[in-house]
Structures are given as structure tokens and as C-alpha cells.
Backbone bond lengths (Angstrom), bond angles and torsions (degrees), N, CA, C in turn:
res aa  C-N    CA-C-N  psi(-1)  N-CA   C-N-CA  omega(-1)  CA-C   N-CA-C  phi
1 X - - - 1.437 - - 1.521 108.66 -
2 X 1.298 116.53 136.90 1.456 123.04 -173.77 1.535 112.40 -60.63
3 X 1.318 117.54 -41.87 1.463 120.23 -178.40 1.532 110.86 -63.16
4 X 1.312 118.36 -39.52 1.467 121.83 177.49 1.525 110.65 -64.37
5 X 1.336 116.67 -40.57 1.463 120.44 178.06 1.530 110.59 -64.20
6 X 1.328 115.99 -40.55 1.464 120.36 178.97 1.526 110.85 -65.63
7 X 1.324 116.63 -40.76 1.465 121.39 178.86 1.529 109.97 -64.37
8 X 1.324 116.65 -43.50 1.465 120.78 179.00 1.516 110.62 -61.80
9 X 1.322 116.92 -42.78 1.467 121.05 179.30 1.528 110.37 -64.07
10 X 1.321 116.13 -39.58 1.453 121.63 -177.94 1.532 112.76 -71.01
11 X 1.321 117.05 -43.95 1.463 120.74 -170.47 1.528 115.46 -115.53
12 X 1.327 117.68 -5.68 1.458 120.74 -174.08 1.515 114.45 -61.50
13 X 1.329 117.75 -43.56 1.465 119.79 -179.02 1.526 111.85 -63.56
14 X 1.335 115.81 -43.09 1.466 119.40 179.60 1.523 110.50 -63.89
15 X 1.336 116.39 -41.51 1.459 119.61 179.48 1.533 110.47 -63.14
16 X 1.317 117.59 -43.83 1.468 120.79 179.28 1.525 110.18 -61.40
17 X 1.312 117.29 -41.25 1.460 120.94 178.10 1.520 112.45 -63.43
18 X 1.325 116.05 -44.17 1.463 120.29 -179.82 1.526 111.71 -66.36
19 X 1.322 116.94 -42.75 1.464 119.95 179.90 1.525 111.41 -67.69
20 X 1.325 116.85 -36.17 1.466 120.35 176.20 1.526 109.72 -63.82
21 X 1.324 116.05 -46.57 1.469 119.88 179.24 1.525 111.14 -60.12
22 X 1.337 116.83 -37.78 1.472 118.92 -179.64 1.527 111.81 -69.34
23 X 1.315 117.73 -22.97 1.469 120.98 175.23 1.529 111.07 -82.75
24 X 1.327 116.79 -34.12 1.466 121.69 -175.07 1.532 112.00 -80.30
25 X 1.324 117.63 -40.16 1.467 120.53 -172.76 1.533 114.40 -57.47
26 X 1.334 119.81 -48.59 1.470 118.29 179.70 1.535 112.38 -62.04
27 X 1.312 115.95 -37.44 1.462 120.96 178.27 1.527 109.87 -63.20
28 X 1.301 115.80 -46.98 1.461 121.76 179.51 1.525 110.87 -61.00
29 X 1.310 116.88 -46.27 1.465 120.68 -179.37 1.531 111.31 -63.58
30 X 1.308 116.43 -44.31 1.458 120.80 -178.99 1.526 111.60 -62.04
31 X 1.326 115.72 -48.78 1.468 118.70 -177.04 1.514 112.27 -72.74
32 X 1.310 118.33 -31.04 1.456 120.63 176.72 1.521 109.88 -63.84
33 X 1.340 116.45 -43.51 1.461 120.50 178.21 1.531 110.57 -65.21
34 X 1.332 116.87 -44.34 1.472 120.06 179.95 1.520 110.68 -62.05
35 X 1.332 116.39 -39.23 1.463 120.07 179.38 1.528 109.64 -62.60
36 X 1.342 116.76 -46.57 1.462 120.49 -179.77 1.522 111.86 -61.73
37 X 1.335 117.00 -34.90 1.468 121.12 -176.53 1.527 114.00 -83.09
38 X 1.338 117.74 -27.57 1.469 118.94 -170.72 1.525 115.73 -117.48
39 X 1.317 118.18 -17.82 1.466 119.74 -176.70 1.532 109.33 -102.86
40 X 1.328 116.63 129.26 1.465 119.76 178.63 1.538 110.23 -58.69
41 X 1.327 117.14 143.53 1.466 120.74 -178.29 1.533 114.06 -51.28
42 X 1.294 117.47 -35.25 1.472 120.94 -178.58 1.536 112.13 -63.75
43 X 1.345 117.79 -26.44 1.465 121.02 -178.24 1.532 113.29 -101.33
44 X 1.327 117.79 -5.39 1.461 119.97 -171.78 1.524 113.85 -60.90
45 X 1.325 118.70 -41.60 1.467 119.27 -179.40 1.526 111.01 -62.72
46 X 1.325 116.31 -46.14 1.470 121.17 179.00 1.534 111.10 -59.20
47 X 1.314 116.03 -46.05 1.461 120.65 -179.25 1.526 110.62 -67.03
48 X 1.339 117.20 -42.59 1.473 120.74 177.82 1.522 111.37 -59.29
49 X 1.325 116.37 -43.07 1.474 120.14 179.55 1.533 110.70 -59.91
50 X 1.334 116.49 -43.54 1.470 120.27 179.49 1.531 110.63 -67.60
51 X 1.333 117.15 -40.92 1.463 120.56 177.29 1.529 111.21 -63.88
52 X 1.330 116.60 -37.17 1.465 120.24 178.70 1.522 111.92 -60.73
53 X 1.329 116.71 -38.43 1.470 120.92 177.85 1.531 109.54 -62.60
54 X 1.329 116.08 -47.00 1.466 120.36 -179.86 1.528 111.42 -66.63
55 X 1.325 116.71 -38.53 1.462 121.01 178.79 1.524 110.65 -64.76
56 X 1.318 116.49 -38.36 1.468 120.14 178.13 1.529 110.17 -63.53
57 X 1.339 117.02 -43.06 1.478 120.62 177.58 1.529 110.06 -60.56
58 X 1.338 116.09 -47.28 1.464 120.58 -179.76 1.529 110.53 -60.29
59 X 1.317 116.38 -44.91 1.469 121.11 -178.81 1.519 110.80 -61.92
60 X 1.319 117.66 -46.47 1.466 121.15 -179.56 1.527 111.46 -63.71
61 X 1.322 117.43 -45.57 1.468 121.10 179.57 1.526 111.46 -64.67
62 X 1.312 116.06 -42.81 1.467 120.64 179.80 1.521 110.14 -64.22
63 X 1.333 116.53 -43.31 1.469 119.87 179.82 1.527 110.95 -61.46
64 X 1.321 117.02 -43.44 1.471 120.14 178.99 1.526 110.83 -61.07
65 X 1.321 117.05 -43.85 1.465 121.71 -179.72 1.526 110.78 -63.28
66 X 1.312 116.66 -47.28 1.463 121.17 -178.72 1.524 110.52 -67.08
67 X 1.321 116.56 -43.54 1.472 121.11 -179.35 1.530 110.77 -58.15
68 X 1.324 117.35 -41.84 1.466 120.98 178.77 1.527 110.83 -64.27
69 X 1.310 117.08 -39.23 1.460 120.33 -178.95 1.525 112.50 -74.38
70 X 1.316 117.70 -31.73 1.469 121.23 178.37 1.528 109.47 -56.94
71 X 1.320 116.82 -45.71 1.463 120.58 178.97 1.515 112.51 -66.21
72 X 1.330 116.62 -42.36 1.472 120.97 -179.17 1.526 111.80 -65.84
73 X 1.319 117.51 -37.39 1.462 121.35 -173.05 1.525 113.63 -85.54
74 X 1.312 117.79 -14.51 1.472 120.16 -174.29 1.522 112.44 -55.20
75 X 1.311 116.77 -54.47 1.463 119.22 -174.81 1.529 111.98 -65.52
76 X 1.325 117.43 -46.46 1.468 119.12 -176.92 1.533 111.97 -66.54
77 X 1.326 117.75 -28.33 1.464 120.23 179.35 1.526 111.92 -85.19
78 X 1.320 116.37 -39.86 1.467 120.32 -171.47 1.523 114.48 -86.32
79 X 1.320 117.75 -39.56 1.469 120.51 -175.31 1.533 112.00 -55.69
80 X 1.339 119.71 -48.02 1.470 118.20 -179.99 1.538 112.97 -60.21
81 X 1.304 116.23 -38.63 1.467 120.03 179.31 1.524 110.27 -66.52
82 X 1.324 116.60 -47.11 1.467 119.82 179.63 1.523 110.78 -62.00
83 X 1.330 116.53 -41.59 1.467 120.59 -178.65 1.534 111.15 -65.06
84 X 1.322 116.08 -36.24 1.466 119.96 -178.87 1.528 112.08 -76.70
85 X 1.322 117.06 -38.95 1.462 120.42 -170.04 1.528 114.53 -97.69
86 X 1.328 117.40 -17.42 1.463 120.40 -176.23 1.524 110.81 -122.93
87 X 1.324 114.82 142.02 1.467 118.44 174.01 1.529 108.12 -78.76
88 X 1.325 115.89 166.86 1.463 120.19 178.34 1.519 110.15 -61.23
89 X 1.334 117.68 -41.30 1.463 121.34 178.29 1.533 111.52 -62.73
90 X 1.345 116.99 -40.06 1.468 120.34 178.38 1.524 110.27 -64.30
91 X 1.331 117.27 -42.05 1.464 120.11 178.70 1.523 110.68 -62.71
92 X 1.328 117.03 -43.17 1.466 120.81 178.06 1.523 110.95 -61.37
93 X 1.330 116.87 -41.13 1.464 121.24 179.22 1.532 110.44 -63.92
94 X 1.333 116.21 -44.70 1.465 120.72 -179.97 1.523 110.44 -63.18
95 X 1.320 116.96 -44.86 1.465 121.02 179.78 1.526 110.06 -63.07
96 X 1.319 116.84 -44.55 1.468 120.65 179.51 1.531 109.96 -59.94
97 X 1.327 117.00 -43.23 1.460 119.84 178.41 1.528 110.73 -64.64
98 X 1.331 117.09 -47.85 1.463 120.35 -177.13 1.529 112.44 -61.78
99 X 1.325 117.00 -28.02 1.464 121.30 178.40 1.516 112.44 -88.35
100 X 1.316 118.02 -6.39 1.462 121.48 -174.40 1.525 112.49 -79.34
101 X 1.340 116.87 154.93 1.462 120.62 173.96 1.540 111.84 -59.89
102 X 1.327 117.39 -33.41 1.467 120.48 179.31 1.522 110.73 -62.46
103 X 1.329 117.33 -41.31 1.451 120.87 178.46 1.527 110.83 -63.91
104 X 1.319 116.40 -45.24 1.475 120.50 178.94 1.522 110.21 -60.06
105 X 1.310 116.63 -42.85 1.468 121.07 -179.99 1.530 110.06 -65.17
106 X 1.343 116.07 -43.80 1.461 120.54 179.09 1.529 110.71 -61.95
107 X 1.327 117.82 -44.29 1.463 121.73 179.11 1.526 111.13 -62.65
108 X 1.328 116.54 -37.99 1.462 120.52 -179.82 1.530 111.63 -65.46
109 X 1.318 116.54 -26.60 1.464 120.76 178.86 1.523 112.40 -78.08
110 X 1.320 116.82 -12.30 1.458 122.13 -172.33 1.506 115.29 -47.71
111 X 1.324 118.68 -56.01 1.462 119.79 -175.47 1.521 111.57 -70.54
112 X 1.347 117.83 -37.77 1.465 119.96 177.49 1.522 110.71 -63.46
113 X 1.330 116.01 -43.67 1.464 120.17 179.75 1.527 110.37 -64.98
114 X 1.323 117.37 -45.79 1.465 120.87 -179.94 1.526 111.06 -62.84
115 X 1.331 117.36 -40.61 1.465 120.64 179.21 1.525 111.22 -65.45
116 X 1.333 117.19 -41.85 1.469 120.70 178.44 1.532 110.41 -63.42
117 X 1.322 115.84 -42.00 1.470 121.44 179.28 1.528 109.99 -63.16
118 X 1.337 116.37 -48.68 1.463 121.09 -179.95 1.528 110.89 -60.92
119 X 1.336 117.61 -39.58 1.468 121.35 179.30 1.522 110.61 -61.60
120 X 1.326 117.04 -42.56 1.470 120.95 178.07 1.531 110.27 -61.05
121 X 1.332 116.72 -43.72 1.467 120.78 -179.73 1.528 109.61 -64.83
122 X 1.327 117.25 -45.38 1.464 121.50 -179.94 1.523 110.62 -61.54
123 X 1.348 116.65 -46.90 1.464 120.52 179.84 1.531 111.27 -60.51
124 X 1.335 116.72 -39.55 1.460 120.89 -177.42 1.523 113.27 -75.10
125 X 1.339 117.49 -22.51 1.471 120.17 -175.32 1.529 113.79 -112.23
126 X 1.325 117.33 -4.61 1.468 120.92 -174.09 1.528 112.72 -52.20
127 X 1.326 118.84 -52.60 1.468 120.25 -174.96 1.526 111.26 -64.39
128 X 1.322 117.53 -38.54 1.463 120.47 179.21 1.529 110.40 -66.33
129 X 1.325 116.81 -43.99 1.464 120.50 179.71 1.528 110.17 -65.30
130 X 1.335 117.84 -43.77 1.464 120.21 179.31 1.524 111.12 -63.13
131 X 1.332 117.39 -38.57 1.456 121.17 176.18 1.527 110.01 -63.10
132 X 1.337 116.31 -41.23 1.462 120.95 177.49 1.517 111.90 -62.88
133 X 1.335 117.62 -38.82 1.468 121.96 177.46 1.528 109.46 -61.40
134 X 1.340 116.38 -44.46 1.473 119.76 179.68 1.528 110.84 -63.78
135 X 1.332 116.75 -41.83 1.461 120.64 178.36 1.528 110.37 -62.74
136 X 1.338 116.56 -44.42 1.457 120.54 178.19 1.520 110.50 -61.94
137 X 1.352 117.52 -46.61 1.466 120.79 -179.69 1.526 111.18 -58.24
138 X 1.323 116.46 -42.16 1.459 120.51 179.43 1.532 110.41 -62.29
139 X 1.342 116.05 -48.01 1.467 120.17 179.49 1.529 110.89 -63.99
140 X 1.327 117.91 -43.75 1.469 121.45 -178.97 1.518 110.92 -64.42
141 X 1.324 116.96 -39.86 1.466 119.88 178.24 1.520 111.26 -64.05
142 X 1.336 117.47 -37.80 1.465 120.03 177.21 1.522 110.43 -65.39
143 X 1.342 116.54 -40.83 1.466 121.14 -179.71 1.524 110.56 -65.20
144 X 1.311 116.35 -44.38 1.461 121.48 -177.12 1.523 110.74 -77.57
145 X 1.330 116.23 -24.82 1.453 119.70 178.90 1.509 113.57 90.68
146 X 1.326 116.41 13.78 1.459 120.64 179.37 1.515 109.12 -94.30
147 X 1.327 117.73 151.11 1.460 119.18 176.55 1.525 110.16 -67.79
148 X 1.320 117.09 146.90 1.472 122.13 179.78 1.518 109.44 -64.17
149 X 1.317 115.10 138.82 1.467 119.96 176.51 1.511 108.59 -135.98
150 X 1.320 115.79 148.30 1.463 119.51 -179.42 1.510 111.40 -81.82
151 X 1.315 118.70 -12.33 1.472 121.53 -178.38 1.520 113.72 -66.15
152 X 1.316 118.14 -33.74 1.471 120.69 -178.41 1.508 111.21 -66.49
153 X 1.331 117.64 -40.28 1.475 120.24 -178.91 1.509 110.75 -67.91
154 X 1.324 117.52 -40.02 1.458 118.29 -178.69 1.529 110.85 -71.82
155 X 1.318 118.14 -29.22 1.452 121.54 178.11 1.525 111.86 -69.30
156 X 1.335 117.06 -29.32 1.467 120.93 -178.09 1.525 111.95 -73.04
157 X 1.317 117.64 -18.93 1.472 120.80 -177.67 1.504 113.10 -76.66
158 X 1.309 117.78 -19.83 1.469 121.28 -173.73 1.478 112.54 -64.48
């Protein structure tokens, strides 16, 4: 079905990336902790470098496997949902819009619009967040028993 193919083309790469990351993250966290607990500090860089090579191989292979399945599964997963939830006229309208120059133009604005939106949110919340960082640093320093320093708050802004 054309709408499923369009959806796969639109969202397939992002889905493959997210699913790959969800497979890699637990592995990375587990081995990072094991490395810290079992490898002497003097050998950690060497071991990390070797693990990074293996992790890169795993990530690339996993991404290829998932990416291939994302394309295969799109139609069988999406068509039943579209058929149940959308009328034929609605599907035609959606397809016509997705193929239109207006849709292409709207999609092209996506990152610019999202960046402008995020900038407004950041500008509006910066002082509150920075104040929160200072409050957290003060509390954390008391818990850890270290004297308060202004360097930690400025480092968090980067």
C-alpha cells in the first residue's frame, strides 16, 4: 500500500536508529561498569579502545539487520492499522498531501522550526535552569563534603 511505503520512507531511518540505540545502550552500560569494576586503571584506556572497536562492529551489524527489517515490516504492520482507522478517502487525501509541494516545503522547514522553538524555550528558561544548577551544586557539595565552587555550575552550561 502506497501510504505504508510513504510512512516507511519518512520514518524508517529514524526508527532503525532508535532501535539500534536501544540494543547498543544496555550493552555499553553493562560493559562500561564491568570495565570500571574489573580492569585496573592503568589498562582501562587500552581495554576501552579494543571494546570500542568491537562495539562499532556490533552497532554496524545490528543497524544493518534492523534497517532491513524496518522496510520488510512496514507494510504488514501499517496496512492493517491504516485500513482500520482511515477511510479510503482519508488515505487518498493524506497521500495527495504527502506528495504535494506544500508537504515537501513544510517538511523542509522542520529543523528550522524546531530549532527556533527550542531557542525560545531555552531563552525563556535559561535563568531558572542556571539557578537550579547552582542550587543542585550547593546541595551536592554539602552531601559530598566538598567546599562549594563556582566552576561546577559554569561547566554544566556547556
